[in-house]
N, C-alpha and C positions, 0 to 999 in steps of 0.2 A: 504493501499499500504506499502511495505516496507520501513523503513527510512534508513538513512545512518550509516554506521558503525563509529566507533570513527575515527577522524581525523588521527591520529597517524597510525591506521591500515590501514588505505587507503594508506598512505606513504609506510609502511612495506610490503604490498601486491604488491608494485610496484617495489620491490626489491631495495628501497632506504631508508637507514636508517635515520630516521628525525633527524635534527640538532637541538640543543637546541635554537639556535638563530631565528629558523624559527617558531618554536612552538606558536599557537595562544592560547589565553585564551578563545576564542568563541567557542561555540559547532559547529557541522557541518552545523545544521538547521540555526544557525545564521550566519553562512558564505554565505549559499543560500540568507538569506534575505537582507544580506550586498550587495552580488553582486547583487541583484536584484534591491535595491535601487540605487546603483551606475549607474547600466545601465540605470534605468528610467530616471536618471537626464539629459540623452541625450535629450528626449522627452520635459523636461522642459525648457532647454535652447537654443537648435537648432531648433527653431521655429520663425515664423512670427506670432505674438499673434493676429494681426489684422485678417488674413485669414486662421490661423491654419496650414499653410503648414509646413511640417518636411523637414529639409534639408537632401538631400540624403548621404551627405560624408562631413567630416571636412576638407574640402579643400576651399581654397580661391576662391570666385566668384562661387561656385557650386550651381546648381539649386535644387528646392525640388523634391522629389520622392512621387508619389501618393501610392506607396506600403507602404512606411514608413509611411505615413500620416494615411493610413488605420490600421496600426499595433499600431500607437499611440492612436487612437480611442477606440482600444480594450484595451490598457494598460490603460485608465484613470479610469474604474471601478476598476482594480487590485489596481490602486495607491490610490483610496479612501478607498478601503478596507484594504490596509496596512498603511494607514496614510502617504503616501509619498506625497500625495496633497489634498486639502480641497475640499469638495463637490462642494463649490461654484465655485472654480477656475476649477474643472474639468468639470462641466456643460456649465460654460462660454467658455472654450475651445472646447468643443465638438459642441456647438451651433456654434461659429464663424466658426469652418471649414466646418460644412455641410452647413451653409447659404452661404460661398463662393461657394461651388461645385454647390448647386442649383441655384444660381444666376449668375454664370460665363459663357460666352459665349459658346453655343452649336451650331457649325455651321461647314461648310466644309471649311472655310478661314484656311489659313495656321498658323496664328498667334492666333487660338481660344484655348479654355483650353480643350474642347472635341467636340464630335460629334456623334451622335446616342446614347447618353447616355453614351458612354465610355469616357475615359479621356487619355491624352498624359501622356506618361511615366513620363518624366519630365517637370517640370513646372518652371517658374521665381520664385524665392522666394517673390518678391516685388509684381508683376503684377499679378503673376498667369496663364500668357500666356506660350504657348507650349515653350520649349526650346531646342535648339540644332536640330532643325529639326528632333525630335526623332518621334517614331512611337505612334500610338492610341493603347494602350496595352490593350489585352482582359485580361492577368493574372494580370496585376498589377491593372486594373479596378477592378477585381474580389476582390482582397485583401482591395482594398478600401471600396466595398460595403460591405464585412464581416465585417470590421471595425466598418463601420456605423450601421449595423444590431445588431453588439453585444452591441454597445452603446443604440441602442434603447431598446434591451432587458434588459438591468440593469437600465436606466432611465425610469423605469414602473409607476412612480407615477402620481398623478393628478395635479403636480405644472405645470403650463402654459409653463414654458421652457422645461419640460421633454415631454409634448406632444408635443411639436414643434420638437424636436430631434426626435421622434417617428415618425412623419409625415413626416420630409424632408427625414429620413434615407430610409424610404418606397419608398417615390416618387423618390429618386435617384437610388435605386435598379430596380424598375419597369420601369424606363426610357430607360433602357439599352436594345437595340434591338438585341438579341442573334440571331434571325434568320439571319439578315443582316450580322452578323459576321461569318456565315457559308459560306458566298461568293457561294452559290449554292453547296457546296460540303458535305460530311458525317461528317467531324469532322470541330471543330473551327479552325479558322485562328489565327494566332499570333497576327495578328494586321493590320494596315491600316495606310497610308500616303496619304496626300491631292495632293502630286505632284505626286504620282505613283500608288495609289490604293492599293489593299490588299498586305500583304507581301506573299512570296512564301511558307512560313513554315506553317505548320498546326500542332496542339496540338495531336500529335500521340506518343506512348510508353508510359509506364508507368512513370509518373511524377506528378508535383505539380498541374497538372490540373485536378486532382481529387476534388479539391474545385470549380474549375471552372465551371465544368460540372455540379455539383451538384446545384450551382446558376443557371446557366442556364435552367436546366430542372424544378427548383422551380418557375421560374417566371409565373405571371398569366397574363401578358401582350404580351409578345414577347418569348415564351418560345421555347426552342430547342425540336426536334422532338426527342422520344424516341431512334430512331434508332442512333442518332448521339452518345449515350453511348456506346451501343454495337459496334458500328464502331471503336470507340476510344479504347474499352478492347480488340477489335480483333488484336490490335497492339502490345499487351504486349508479354514480353520476361520471361519466367519461367527458372530459372537457379539453378545450384547447386554448391556452394563453400564453401570449408571448413567444409564439412558434413551438411549445411545448404541448403534447398530448398526455393526458394523465389522469389516473382516476382521482377525482377532485375531492378535497376537503380543505377548508379555508385555514383553520389554525394548525401551526406547525406541529403541535404536541400530538397530534392524530396521526401525523405520519411518523413518529418517533418512538411512541412507548411501546407498543408491541415489539418493535425492532431492538429496544433495549434488552429484550430477553431471546429472541428469535433471529437465527442468522438467515435472512430471506434471500441471499445471493444464491442466483441458480437454481431455486426451487420455485415452482408454478403450480397453481391450481387452474381449474378450468377457465375462470375468467381471465387470469393472466396470460394462459397459453393463447387464448383467441387474440388478445391484444399484442403479444409478441414481445412483452418484457416481463418481468419480476417485480415483487412489490419494492425491493431494496432499489431498482431503477425507477420505480415511481416516486420514492421519497427523495431522490437525487433531483429529480424533475421538480416537485413541489418547493425544494430548496431554492432551485434557481428561479422559479417563478417568483418566489420572495424577494429575491435580490433584484430582478427585473424591475417588479412593482416598485420598489423603493426608488430606483434609478428614474422611473416614469413620474413618480410622486404626484399621482393625479389631483390629491388633495391639497397639495402645496404644504405639507408639515415641513416645520425645522428639522434638520437634522439627517434625514433620509437622503442615503446615497448608496454608492455600490458595496460600501463597507459598514453600512448602518442600515439595519433592517431587522426583521424577527416579531412578525405579528403571530401571537397564539393565545389561548386562554389566560388572563392575566386580571390582575386589578389594575386600576388606573386612578388619574386624579379628580375624577368625578364623584358623583354628578353634579355637573356645572355647566353653566354658559358664560362664556368670556369672550369680550371683544379684544383681539390683537393683532395689531398692526392693520386695523380696519376690517378685520374679517371677524364675523361673528362664528365663535368655536363650540362645538358642544362635546362634553368629555365624560366619559364612562366610568363607572365603578369596575365590577368585575363582571366581564363579558367575554365571549368567545371570538376575540379579534382575528381577523383573517384577510388574507389576499389571494386573489385581487378584489372579491366582492366584499369585502367587509365583514363586519364594521371596523371601521379604522378612525381612531381619535388622535392618532400621534404617539400612542403609547408603543413601547417596544419592550421585548422580554430577552437579556442577554443569556439567561439559560437555555432557551429554547434555540438560541444561535449555536451555543454549545453541543448540545445533543444532536445537531444536524452533522456534526464532525465526520462522523465516518462514511456519510453519503457524498458529500463536496468538500473535503478539506481544503480544496485549491481557493475557494471563496470563503469559507467558514474561518479559515485561520487568519485572513485579512479582518475579519469583522471581530475575532476575539482580540485580536490586537488593537483595533479601534476601541473597541469596550474598556480594555485596560490602560492602555497609554494615552488616548486622545480624550473620551469621555472620562477616564478615571473612575470606573464605576467600581473598582474593588476597594478603592480609599474609604476610609471611614466605617468599613465593614468588617463584621468578625468572622464571616463566612464567606468569604468571596463576593459574587455578585448578588444584589439585593433584586428582588424578584421582577421590577418592571423600572422602566425610565420614559420621561416624555419632553424630548427638548422643546416643544412648543408650548407647553404649560409652565407658568414661570415659577410654580411651587410656593411654598411658603416664604415669607420675606426671611432673608437671612439665611435662606439654607446654604450649605456649602457647595453645591453644585451649580447653581444658577438656573436650575429647571427643575420639575418634578422627577423625585426618585422615591420610588416606595420606601417607607420604613421597615419592612419586614424581609424575614426569609421565611420561606416554606418548605417543608421537607418534601413536598411532591415535585419541587424545582431542583432540589439539592441532589437527589439521588441520579436522575439522569446525568447531570453534570459528570459525576463520579464515574458511573458506569460506561457512558459512551465515551469520554476520553479513555477509558479501559478498553473498550471494544476496538476504539481507532488504533490503540498502540498495541495491544496483544489478541484481541478477541476473546478474552478470559471468559466472559460470561456467556457468551455465544457457543463457546467449547463446552463449558458447563452443561448448558440446556440442551446441547446435542446428545449428550448420555442420559437425557431424563425420558425414560421409556413412555411416561405419558405424554409428552410433548411431542415425539416422533409418532406415537399412535393417533393424536390428535390431528397432526398434519397430514398424515396417509388418509385418515377419514375424512378430512376436509377435501381430499382429491389432490393434494400436492405430490409431485414426483419431481425427479431429475436432481441434480446436483449432488450435494452431502447425503442427501436422504438415501440413495442408492446403496450407500456403504453402511449405512446404520440397521443395527439389528433390532 
């Protein structure tokens, strides 16, 4: 895989002449390692070590996120390999996490931790019980299961603790009743609440549910029917923007989250065979569309250019309406920002840029360099990049950036940075998940073949 150009070259290609005071002595790959280390620190510190739960967001009295906890489980092997965490610390943390989820209450009561093998989106950091009357989330449970299976694939030795990690991870995954989550329909529901039953939304249209369906199809206890996957892919939208034809989804994260876990290079399902590409190439095209959209900048937002892009689901400086430089602007709070169809209010997410690194390093490294050295988005931050920034919005008076920057870090953002840097550098998580029989079985039941699947048992 191609490595980065020189750091100065990245800045020059962005049309910015590097300033002497902003030059770094570290090489580009060292910068990625430093970003990976700083980002992983979130999982070291924003945790309840007793139950392994990871804080969703660095705000006061905020709950844990099961998705962030699943990402943490996948990050621990990376941390051991990169000497960010000792083997003993990683295995203790993984065990504490998995034991908590296995032993936590699984029943229809409104204050349980989960039901039917799935888990509530947000949990109280201390008690591990449902927070905020949130939903039992199918996709967030899938991210938790994927993290557990990644840990099981890594800790594959004879040590009694490693065996326990494997046993609990498998048991957690196999307890999920995917058939129940269909609620009698062809496609999976988004979730369920004890007060009102299943949510009205289903997983349709191309999105991060690719991982969800693969896991549901791979189960040996309550598997999804084959027809559920074809029902999902029948809702896809194939579009053409900026000269690229691809399977459309606007926010970048929808082209990334499933790829954090699964190496889609060279393997195809029926839909992608008809189109003549694979999902990895699709994500590469979506990444280039994001850059092309920023270069065109149809709404004339500040900052957008070839090395400053990255629209995804994120919080923003709104809701607010401001007149800036004679233009009436509307800013949003948390929405699924996307390119090129929007919504777009000038808010960009540096973490989503980093998570595209394996797909298009030749443009992503330039954008990372801009975020670090020109926008200086790592300054004043404990854990690398904050969640989002908006160069058009002035932010609060006296803020150190001169524009709006999110005050928060999110666990859901931190994990893909750590893992996609690693997949770019070594392919570690992809290698681990290739060894997972449930992932392999799910891919095959979804109709994938070719590539590395040909040699998988």
